[in-house]
C-alpha positions in Angstrom: -4.3 -3.6 -2.3 -3.1 -4.5 1.2 0.4 -6.0 1.0 1.7 -6.0 4.6 2.4 -4.4 7.8 4.2 -1.1 7.6 6.3 0.8 10.5 4.2 3.2 13.0 6.7 5.6 14.9 4.0 5.9 17.3 6.3 7.2 20.0 7.2 10.2 17.8 3.2 10.8 17.5 3.5 11.2 21.5 0.3 9.4 22.1 -0.4 6.4 24.3 -2.6 4.4 21.7 -0.4 2.6 19.3 -2.4 2.1 16.5 -1.3 -0.1 13.2 0.2 0.8 9.9 0.0 -1.0 6.7 1.5 -1.1 2.9 -1.2 -0.4 0.2 -0.5 -0.9 -3.4 -2.2 1.4 -6.0 -3.1 0.2 -9.6 -0.1 2.0 -10.9 2.0 -0.1 -8.6 3.2 2.7 -6.0 3.3 1.7 -2.5 1.7 4.1 0.0 1.3 3.8 3.7 -2.0 4.0 5.9 -2.2 4.3 9.6 -5.2 3.1 11.5 -6.5 3.9 14.8 -9.4 1.6 15.9 -12.1 2.9 18.3 -14.5 0.9 20.1 -15.0 -2.7 19.0 -18.8 -2.5 19.7 -20.5 -1.5 16.4 -23.4 0.3 18.2 -20.8 2.4 20.3 -18.8 3.6 17.1 -19.5 7.0 15.4 -17.7 5.8 12.3 -14.2 6.5 10.7 -12.5 9.8 10.0 -10.3 9.6 7.1 -7.3 12.1 7.8 -5.9 13.8 4.5 -2.5 15.5 5.3 -1.1 18.3 3.4 2.2 18.4 1.4 5.1 17.0 3.0 3.1 15.6 5.9 3.2 12.0 7.2 0.8 10.0 9.5 2.5 10.3 12.7 2.0 14.0 12.5 -1.8 13.4 13.0 -1.3 11.0 16.0 -2.4 13.5 18.4 -5.7 14.3 16.4 -6.4 10.7 16.0 -6.4 9.9 19.3 -8.9 12.7 20.1 -11.2 11.2 17.7 -10.8 7.8 19.2 -11.4 9.1 22.7 -14.7 10.5 21.1 -15.8 7.3 19.6 -14.5 7.1 16.1 -12.0 4.8 14.4 -9.2 7.1 12.6 -7.1 6.7 9.2 -4.3 8.4 7.9 -2.3 8.3 4.6 1.0 8.9 3.3 0.4 10.2 -0.2 2.9 9.2 -2.7 5.8 11.1 -2.7 6.1 11.8 1.1 6.2 10.3 4.3 7.5 6.5 3.9 5.5 6.1 0.8 7.1 5.7 -2.6 9.0 8.6 -4.1 9.3 8.8 -7.7 12.9 10.9 -8.1 16.3 10.0 -6.9 16.1 13.2 -5.0 14.0 12.1 -2.2 13.9 15.4 -0.9 11.7 16.7 -3.9 7.8 16.2 -3.8 6.8 15.3 -7.4 3.7 13.9 -9.2 2.9 14.4 -12.9 -1.0 14.9 -12.3 -3.1 15.2 -9.2 -5.0 12.1 -10.4 -2.3 10.3 -9.2 -3.4 11.2 -5.7 -6.9 9.8 -6.4 -5.3 6.4 -7.2 -3.8 6.4 -3.7 -7.3 7.2 -2.5 -8.8 4.6 -4.2 -6.4 1.9 -3.1 -7.2 3.0 0.6 -10.9 3.0 0.1 -10.4 -0.6 -1.2 -8.3 -1.6 1.8 -10.7 0.4 4.1 -13.5 -1.7 2.9 -11.8 -5.2 3.2 -10.9 -4.1 6.8 -14.3 -3.3 7.5 -13.6 0.0 9.0 -16.7 1.4 10.5 -19.1 3.4 9.0 -20.3 6.3 8.3 -17.1 7.8 6.8 -15.8 11.5 7.0 -13.1 13.3 5.8 -10.8 15.9 7.8 -8.5 17.3 5.1 -5.7 19.8 5.5 -3.6 21.9 2.9 -3.1 19.8 -0.3 -5.3 17.1 1.3 -8.2 19.7 0.9 -7.7 19.9 -2.6 -7.4 16.1 -3.0 -10.6 16.0 -0.9 -12.8 18.2 -2.8 -12.1 16.2 -5.9 -13.0 13.2 -4.1 -16.3 14.7 -2.9 -16.9 15.5 -6.7 -16.3 11.8 -7.4 -19.2 11.0 -5.0 -17.0 8.5 -2.9 -18.4 7.2 0.3 -18.1 10.2 2.7 -20.7 11.7 4.4 -19.3 15.0 5.0 -16.0 16.9 5.0 -14.2 19.0 7.6 -11.1 21.0 6.1 -8.2 23.1 7.7 -6.5 25.6 5.7 -7.5 23.8 2.2 -5.3 24.3 -0.7 -7.9 25.4 -3.1 -5.4 28.1 -4.5 -1.5 28.7 -4.0 0.3 31.8 -2.8 2.8 32.9 -5.1 5.3 34.9 -2.9 6.9 36.7 -5.8 4.7 39.3 -6.8 6.3 39.4 -10.5 5.8 35.7 -11.1 2.2 35.6 -10.1 0.6 36.6 -13.5 3.1 34.1 -15.3 3.2 31.2 -13.0 1.2 28.9 -14.8 3.1 29.9 -18.2 6.5 29.5 -16.6 5.7 26.0 -15.3 4.2 24.9 -18.8 7.4 26.2 -20.4 9.9 24.5 -18.0 8.0 21.4 -18.7 8.5 21.7 -22.2 12.1 22.6 -21.7 12.7 19.1 -19.7 13.1 21.1 -16.5 10.1 19.4 -14.8 12.0 17.7 -12.0 13.7 20.6 -11.1 12.6 22.4 -7.8 9.9 25.0 -8.2 11.0 28.7 -8.2 11.5 30.0 -4.6 11.8 26.7 -2.8 14.8 24.4 -2.0 15.4 20.8 -0.7 15.4 21.8 3.0 12.7 20.3 5.2 11.0 23.3 6.6 10.3 22.2 10.4 13.7 20.9 10.6 15.5 24.0 9.5 13.3 26.8 10.1 13.1 28.5 13.5 9.8 28.9 15.5 10.1 32.7 15.6 8.7 33.9 12.4 7.6 30.4 11.2 4.3 30.3 9.0 2.8 26.9 10.5 1.9 27.7 14.1 2.1 30.2 17.0 2.3 27.3 19.6 6.0 26.4 20.8 4.8 23.1 22.1 3.4 22.1 18.6 6.5 23.2 16.8 8.6 21.4 18.9 6.2 18.4 18.1 6.4 18.6 14.4 10.3 19.5 14.7 11.1 16.5 16.9 9.3 14.3 14.7 11.4 14.9 11.5 14.6 15.0 13.5 13.9 11.7 15.1 12.8 10.0 11.6 14.9 11.9 8.9 13.0 9.4 6.5 9.8 11.4 7.0 11.5 14.9 5.9 10.6 16.4 2.6 11.7 19.7 0.6 10.1 21.6 -1.9 8.1 20.6 -4.6 9.3 19.8 -8.4 8.2 22.2 -11.1 6.0 19.7 -12.7 4.3 19.2 -9.0 3.7 22.9 -9.1 2.2 22.9 -12.6 -0.2 20.1 -11.9 -1.2 22.0 -8.6 -2.0 24.9 -10.6 -4.1 23.0 -13.1 -6.0 21.3 -10.4 -6.8 24.1 -8.1 -7.9 26.1 -11.3 -10.0 23.4 -12.2 -11.8 22.8 -9.3 -12.3 26.3 -8.6 -14.3 26.5 -11.9 -16.6 23.7 -10.5 -19.6 24.2 -8.2 -19.4 23.4 -4.9 -19.6 19.2 -3.6 -23.3 18.3 -2.4 -21.9 17.3 0.8 -22.0 19.5 3.9 -18.5 20.9 4.9 -16.8 23.0 7.8 -13.8 24.8 7.3 -11.3 26.3 9.4 -8.9 29.1 8.3 -6.1 30.9 10.1 -6.4 34.6 10.0 -2.9 35.1 9.4 -2.9 32.1 6.7 0.2 32.6 4.5 0.5 29.4 2.7 -2.5 28.9 0.6 -5.2 31.5 -0.8 -7.4 33.0 1.7 -9.3 34.5 -1.2 -10.3 31.3 -2.8 -11.2 29.8 0.6 -13.6 32.6 1.5 -14.9 32.6 -1.9 -15.6 28.7 -2.1 -17.2 28.6 1.2 -19.3 31.7 0.6 -21.0 29.3 -2.8 -21.1 26.3 -0.6 -24.8 26.3 0.2 -24.5 23.8 3.0 -20.9 24.7 4.1 -19.6 26.9 7.2 -16.5 28.9 7.4 -14.8 29.5 10.8 -12.0 32.2 10.8 -9.6 31.3 13.7 -8.0 34.2 15.5 -4.4 34.2 16.1 -3.7 31.2 13.9 -1.4 30.3 11.1 -1.7 27.7 8.4 -1.8 24.9 10.9 -5.3 24.8 12.5 -4.6 21.4 14.2 -1.0 22.3 15.3 -2.2 24.9 17.9 -2.2 24.7 21.5 -3.5 21.4 22.5 -6.7 22.7 24.3 -7.5 24.5 21.0 -7.1 21.4 19.1 -9.3 19.3 21.4 -11.9 22.0 21.0 -11.8 22.2 17.2 -11.7 18.4 17.0 -14.8 18.1 19.3 -16.5 21.0 17.0 -15.6 18.7 14.1 -17.1 15.6 15.7 -20.5 17.6 16.5 -20.5 18.6 12.7 -20.1 14.9 11.6 -22.8 13.8 13.8 -25.2 16.6 12.7 -24.6 15.7 9.1 -25.5 12.4 9.8 -29.1 13.2 11.2 -29.6 15.7 8.5 -28.8 12.9 5.9 -31.3 10.4 7.6 -34.0 13.4 7.6 -33.6 14.1 4.0 -33.8 10.3 3.2 -37.1 9.9 5.4 -38.6 12.9 3.3 -37.8 11.5 0.1 
């Protein structure tokens, strides 16, 4: 349910088009934030709306550049602050700790966003662009057969990389035990409360090899500290393992998909992504050379090329969907 205007730090997004932001209430009374960049007001000129699902720790402004490119291509664009990050409600006194009890909570955020988007009459068809944790949320949404024609993914979190080799076989058991011992609201192993982009150095970072995009992300969280988020709770970690393992055992959704994976991906499981895309009958995987986790936070020219490719993919899926309907 839409409950009012929200701030949008468009200057931090380094774009000319301001857009608008709104507070939205979920059915379990959590306040999340959405950002909307409207495309052409001429219905016949609109390609539809791209719903941008950010990853963990992310926020609307980070995708300002991406949204602007989509608007230039004839779309409207929407991005969301999931609960527990950005300016959305955070459940713990320690605001730097990312936390949910179960990933179904993110689907409640999505339900509220869809209801609001219907009320605001955002142009259809609707498409998904999901990054990292947003890719996990998006895969569940596709299984729910919501109103999305097709989906593009960048570095989707369909499996989690556990850096400590000794912990890998026991990760789920450790997380469950911690919950039983009432330690679920502690930080997960090997993470801290520090915001990565605010404290890490460009050299050796695991997100992008482009210094300008690194500066773009770093400046946003330094200029607006309330957007910062640190590591996840044990409870979030256990919920993420449950959700990714559950989704891994399910067949691929019926909607067409396009997935980009950096050749030097270090955050999410490359093997899970490759396995999923091999089994996705109308899916395509593109390995991006010289890329880390943040495919849309590469050099500006590469970003424009990838968004253009995604746009072509969306339009082709509309054509394919129409042809299937005609055959039926």
